[in-house]
TORPA-4810 file (N, C-alpha, C, O; in nm, 3 decimals):
<nodes>
NODE_1_2.632_1.455_-0.784_2.583_1.581_-0.731_2.440_1.606_-0.779_2.354_1.652_-0.704_V
NODE_2_2.415_1.575_-0.906_2.281_1.595_-0.962_2.181_1.502_-0.893_2.068_1.542_-0.864_V
NODE_3_2.222_1.379_-0.868_2.135_1.282_-0.801_2.098_1.330_-0.660_1.981_1.326_-0.622_Y
NODE_4_2.195_1.375_-0.586_2.169_1.421_-0.449_2.079_1.545_-0.452_1.989_1.557_-0.369_V
NODE_5_2.102_1.635_-0.545_2.016_1.752_-0.556_1.874_1.712_-0.596_1.777_1.772_-0.550_A
NODE_6_1.862_1.613_-0.682_1.730_1.567_-0.726_1.652_1.503_-0.612_1.529_1.507_-0.612_A
NODE_7_1.721_1.444_-0.515_1.652_1.384_-0.401_1.572_1.490_-0.325_1.461_1.463_-0.279_I
NODE_8_1.627_1.611_-0.312_1.558_1.717_-0.240_1.438_1.770_-0.317_1.342_1.820_-0.257_F
NODE_9_1.442_1.758_-0.450_1.333_1.810_-0.532_1.229_1.701_-0.562_1.109_1.725_-0.549_V
NODE_10_1.275_1.583_-0.603_1.186_1.477_-0.649_1.160_1.369_-0.545_1.063_1.294_-0.557_L
NODE_11_1.244_1.360_-0.445_1.234_1.253_-0.349_1.329_1.140_-0.383_1.381_1.133_-0.495_G
NODE_12_1.353_1.054_-0.288_1.451_0.947_-0.304_1.410_0.845_-0.410_1.494_0.802_-0.490_L
NODE_13_1.285_0.807_-0.412_1.243_0.697_-0.499_1.240_0.737_-0.647_1.287_0.662_-0.732_Y
NODE_14_1.187_0.853_-0.677_1.182_0.898_-0.816_1.324_0.927_-0.866_1.359_0.892_-0.979_V
NODE_15_1.404_0.991_-0.783_1.543_1.020_-0.822_1.621_0.891_-0.847_1.699_0.882_-0.942_S
NODE_16_1.600_0.792_-0.762_1.669_0.664_-0.779_1.626_0.593_-0.906_1.709_0.536_-0.977_S
NODE_17_1.497_0.597_-0.936_1.449_0.535_-1.060_1.512_0.600_-1.182_1.557_0.530_-1.274_A
NODE_18_1.516_0.731_-1.184_1.578_0.802_-1.297_1.728_0.775_-1.304_1.782_0.755_-1.413_L
NODE_19_1.794_0.774_-1.190_1.938_0.750_-1.185_1.973_0.610_-1.235_2.063_0.595_-1.318_F
NODE_20_1.903_0.510_-1.187_1.931_0.372_-1.227_1.905_0.353_-1.375_1.988_0.296_-1.446_I
NODE_21_1.791_0.399_-1.423_1.757_0.381_-1.564_1.856_0.455_-1.655_1.899_0.401_-1.757_A
NODE_22_1.890_0.577_-1.619_1.982_0.654_-1.703_2.120_0.590_-1.710_2.180_0.583_-1.817_A
NODE_23_2.171_0.544_-1.598_2.303_0.483_-1.599_2.304_0.346_-1.665_2.405_0.306_-1.722_F
NODE_24_2.193_0.274_-1.659_2.187_0.146_-1.729_2.195_0.167_-1.880_2.260_0.090_-1.951_M
NODE_25_2.128_0.270_-1.928_2.132_0.300_-2.072_2.268_0.356_-2.111_2.328_0.314_-2.210_V
NODE_26_2.316_0.452_-2.032_2.439_0.523_-2.068_2.563_0.437_-2.050_2.643_0.425_-2.143_W
NODE_27_2.581_0.379_-1.934_2.703_0.304_-1.907_2.691_0.155_-1.942_2.787_0.095_-1.991_Q
NODE_28_2.576_0.097_-1.917_2.561_-0.046_-1.937_2.516_-0.085_-2.076_2.522_-0.202_-2.113_G
NODE_29_2.471_0.013_-2.155_2.423_-0.011_-2.291_2.307_-0.111_-2.294_2.293_-0.188_-2.389_K
NODE_30_2.223_-0.108_-2.188_2.104_-0.192_-2.185_1.995_-0.126_-2.266_2.001_-0.007_-2.295_Y
NODE_31_1.894_-0.204_-2.303_1.782_-0.148_-2.379_1.701_-0.055_-2.289_1.708_-0.062_-2.166_S
NODE_32_1.624_0.031_-2.352_1.541_0.125_-2.277_1.436_0.050_-2.195_1.407_0.087_-2.081_Y
NODE_33_1.379_-0.053_-2.251_1.276_-0.129_-2.181_1.331_-0.192_-2.053_1.272_-0.178_-1.946_L
NODE_34_1.443_-0.261_-2.064_1.503_-0.324_-1.947_1.546_-0.220_-1.845_1.530_-0.241_-1.725_K
NODE_35_1.599_-0.109_-1.890_1.643_-0.003_-1.800_1.527_0.058_-1.722_1.538_0.081_-1.602_S
NODE_36_1.417_0.082_-1.790_1.300_0.139_-1.724_1.241_0.038_-1.626_1.202_0.075_-1.515_V
NODE_37_1.233_-0.088_-1.666_1.178_-0.190_-1.576_1.261_-0.203_-1.448_1.205_-0.207_-1.339_L
NODE_38_1.392_-0.210_-1.462_1.477_-0.220_-1.344_1.475_-0.090_-1.266_1.472_-0.091_-1.143_V
NODE_39_1.476_0.022_-1.337_1.473_0.152_-1.272_1.348_0.175_-1.189_1.352_0.246_-1.088_G
NODE_40_1.237_0.116_-1.228_1.113_0.126_-1.151_1.106_0.018_-1.044_1.059_0.044_-0.933_V
NODE_41_1.153_-0.102_-1.074_1.143_-0.214_-0.981_1.228_-0.194_-0.855_1.181_-0.222_-0.745_A
NODE_42_1.349_-0.146_-0.871_1.438_-0.131_-0.755_1.383_-0.032_-0.653_1.378_-0.066_-0.534_V
NODE_43_1.340_0.087_-0.691_1.281_0.177_-0.591_1.151_0.122_-0.531_1.121_0.150_-0.415_P
NODE_44_1.074_0.047_-0.608_0.952_-0.013_-0.552_0.986_-0.114_-0.444_0.921_-0.117_-0.339_C
NODE_45_1.087_-0.196_-0.467_1.131_-0.292_-0.366_1.186_-0.219_-0.244_1.157_-0.257_-0.131_V
NODE_46_1.265_-0.116_-0.266_1.319_-0.039_-0.155_1.209_0.031_-0.076_1.216_0.041_0.047_L
NODE_47_1.107_0.080_-0.146_0.994_0.142_-0.077_0.924_0.040_0.012_0.896_0.069_0.128_F
NODE_48_0.898_-0.079_-0.041_0.832_-0.183_0.038_0.919_-0.220_0.159_0.868_-0.238_0.270_A
NODE_49_1.048_-0.233_0.137_1.138_-0.272_0.244_1.143_-0.168_0.356_1.122_-0.200_0.473_L
NODE_50_1.172_-0.045_0.320_1.193_0.058_0.422_1.063_0.119_0.475_1.047_0.130_0.597_F
NODE_51_0.973_0.157_0.389_0.854_0.230_0.431_0.746_0.138_0.489_0.679_0.174_0.586_E
NODE_52_0.729_0.020_0.430_0.621_-0.068_0.472_0.666_-0.163_0.582_0.602_-0.172_0.687_V
NODE_53_0.775_-0.234_0.559_0.816_-0.337_0.654_0.893_-0.282_0.773_0.864_-0.318_0.887_W
NODE_54_0.991_-0.194_0.750_1.070_-0.140_0.861_1.011_-0.013_0.921_1.055_0.032_1.026_F
NODE_55_0.910_0.046_0.854_0.847_0.171_0.897_0.950_0.282_0.917_0.941_0.361_1.012_L
NODE_56_1.046_0.287_0.826_1.152_0.388_0.831_1.128_0.489_0.720_1.147_0.457_0.603_L
NODE_57_1.086_0.610_0.753_1.058_0.709_0.648_1.186_0.760_0.582_1.284_0.790_0.650_P
NODE_58_1.183_0.770_0.452_1.293_0.825_0.374_1.244_0.951_0.303_1.123_0.972_0.295_L
NODE_59_1.335_1.034_0.252_1.292_1.160_0.187_1.194_1.135_0.073_1.217_1.052_-0.015_P
NODE_60_1.085_1.210_0.077_0.982_1.194_-0.025_0.966_1.323_-0.103_0.994_1.432_-0.054_K
NODE_61_0.922_1.308_-0.225_0.898_1.422_-0.312_0.751_1.440_-0.339_0.668_1.380_-0.271_G
NODE_62_0.717_1.521_-0.436_0.576_1.551_-0.464_0.498_1.431_-0.518_0.377_1.423_-0.498_P
NODE_63_0.563_1.337_-0.585_0.492_1.222_-0.640_0.439_1.132_-0.529_0.327_1.083_-0.536_L
NODE_64_0.520_1.110_-0.427_0.476_1.028_-0.315_0.362_1.096_-0.240_0.274_1.029_-0.186_E
NODE_65_0.363_1.230_-0.235_0.255_1.304_-0.169_0.123_1.284_-0.242_0.017_1.281_-0.179_A
NODE_66_0.128_1.270_-0.374_0.006_1.245_-0.451_-0.055_1.109_-0.416_-0.177_1.093_-0.420_L
NODE_67_0.030_1.013_-0.383_-0.019_0.879_-0.348_-0.053_0.869_-0.200_-0.099_0.763_-0.156_F
NODE_68_-0.033_0.973_-0.124_-0.070_0.974_0.016_0.036_0.921_0.111_0.004_0.885_0.224_G
NODE_69_0.160_0.915_0.069_0.267_0.868_0.156_0.352_0.982_0.205_0.447_0.960_0.280_Y
</nodes>
């Protein structure tokens, strides 16, 4: 529920990065470094896949607006 609510405030990509990193640390007991790297890499790959290659817009938040997307 928190993740879905965060999508409306932060956008899909930032919310996904936070969600993935937090659950990797909490449930998977991975290191913070690995969690942050994967948490950032997965939304970046998804952004390239959907926004750049398929030209399919997904919900964006204020951070993406700063970058002009």
